[in-house]
N, C-alpha and C positions, 0 to 999 in steps of 0.2 A: 322399833325399827331394826333392832339387832336380828330379828328373825326373818328379815327380808332377804330370803335366799334367792338364788338364781331361778329355782323352780317356781317359787312364789311370784317372782317378778314376771316370768313368762305366763303364768296362769292368770294373774291380774291384768297384765298388760295385753292380753291376747296371745295368740300363738307366736312361736318364735318367727323371726323374719325368714322369708323364703331365701334359700341360698342363692347367691348371685351366680349366674352362669359365667364361667371363666371365658373371657374374651381374648382370643389369640390375636395380637396385633398383626396386621398385614401391611406390606408395602407394595410399591409398584414393581413389576417384573415383566420382562419380555425375553425371548430367546433369540440369540444370534447363532446360526449354524455355521460351523467351519468344516467344509468338506475337502479332504485332501485325497488326491488320486494320482497314482502312477499307472497309467494305462499302457500296458505292454503287449496286449493281444486283444482279439475280438471279444473274448469272454469277459475281460476286464472292462471293455467299452460298454458291453451290454449291462454289466453289473453297475457301472457308473450311471447309466440311463435309468435303471430301475431305482437306484438310490435317490436320484433327483425326483423321480415320480412320487416316491413315498414321502419326500419332504413337501412336495406340492399338494399332497392329499391330506394334510393335517387339518383336523377340525378347528384347532386354534392355530392360525398361521404364524410362522416365524416372523420376526421383525425384519431380519436381514439374513441373507445367505452369502457367505464368502467362500469362493472356490479357488483352490490352487491345484493345478494339475500339470502333469507331464505326459506326453504321448510319445511312444517309441518310434512312430513313423508318421509321414505326412497323411496317409489314409486314416490312421487312428486319430490324428489331430483334427482332421475334418469331421470325423464322426463325433468327437467330443464337442466341438464347436456347434455342430448341428443339434446335439442333445441339449446344450445350454440355450440355444436360440429357441428350441421347441419348449423348453421349460420356462423361460422368461416371459414369453408372449402372454400366457393367461395368468401370470402371477402378480397381478396388481392387488394390493400395494406393496407386496414383498419386494424389497430392494435386493438386487443381486450384484455382487462385485466379484470379478474374476481376474486371475492372473495365471498365465501359462509359464511354466518353468522351462528353461532350455536344457535341463538335464534331469535325470532321475533324482528325486529329492527325498530326504529323510523327513519324518513327521515334523520335527521342529523347524526344518527349513520351509515346509509348507505353511506352518503356523506363522512364521516370520513374514512370508509373502502375503498371507491373508491379512495380517495386521497392517501391512503397508497399503492395502486397498480398502480397508475398513472405512465406510463412509463416516464423515465427521459428525453427522447428525444422529448417530446411534446413541440412545439415551444412556446415562450413567447407571440406570437400573437394569441394564442388559446382563444376561447370563450367557456365557459362551458354551456351546455344546459341540465338541469335536467329533466328527464322524469319519468312519472308514468308507472308502469308495463303494464297497459292496454292501454296506449296512442298509437294512430296510427298517423303517419305523411303521408301527401300526398307525392307522389314522388318528388314534386317540393319544399317541405318545406325548405330544406337546400339551394336550389338555390335562393329562394326568400329572405331568411334571410341573406345570405352572403354579398350581396351588402350593406345592412345597416350596417353590422359589419365592412366592409372595409371603409365606410365613417366615422364611429365612431372611428376607430383605431387611427388616428393621434392626436385626442384630448385626452390628458392624463387625463383630468377630467372625461371622460366617463368610468365608471366601470361596467355598466350594460345597456342592451338594452331590452326593453319590446315590446311585440306585442300589438297593440291597439285593435286588433280583434282576436278572437279565435273561430274556428268552433267547435261545440259540437253537438253530436247526441242527439236530444230531442224528437223524435217521439216514440210513444208507451209507454208501461209501463211494468215492471216486465219481465216475460219470453218472452212476445211479443216484447219488446224493444230489448232484447238480440238477438233474432232471426233475427230481421230486421236491426240491427246495421251493419255498414260496417265491413267486416272481413279482409280487406287487404288494402295496400297502394293504389292499383289501384282503388278499390271501393271508397276510400276517394277522390282520384283525380277526379273520374267521378262525384261524388256528388257535389264537389266544382265547377267543370266546368259547371254543369247544374244549379247552383245557389241554390241547396237544402241545 
């Protein structure tokens, strides 16, 4: 019995056991978007509308969207409200909670305002993603982000997840850049797919 080596055991007992595939535990996760906007001109109002559209075009919908915004004039305020109404209509079951600021607000002031209107039924498994008013997401943004959030969820030490890469439009300058920049989630998706 002394010569019963590890190799002999494997030979006599059959082949070594198949290695077990490492199972990465996953938890529940959903995304709550926080969109902060200081709309000071027509260009900013158009960027706000495009940003909303890209959020609504997600393959994996957000759970909730909170919006805090300030408009510099009554006309801009009307335009923002109209964009929000147009966005909310087809966004079932996405919950949308909004708050208009009465003055230009810093990002942390917008976040405080959004926390005050955050629906009480948002699950504890939610992850908050803060967006700038002109930010556009590709249609796959949430779908790519959610698996990482689900893998991070079981580890109570993880309180934030960051992206190691971020695509930004860098071509052109001034008015030329604004005219050539992607204007929709679909255009962002196409540019990313083509490697631009």
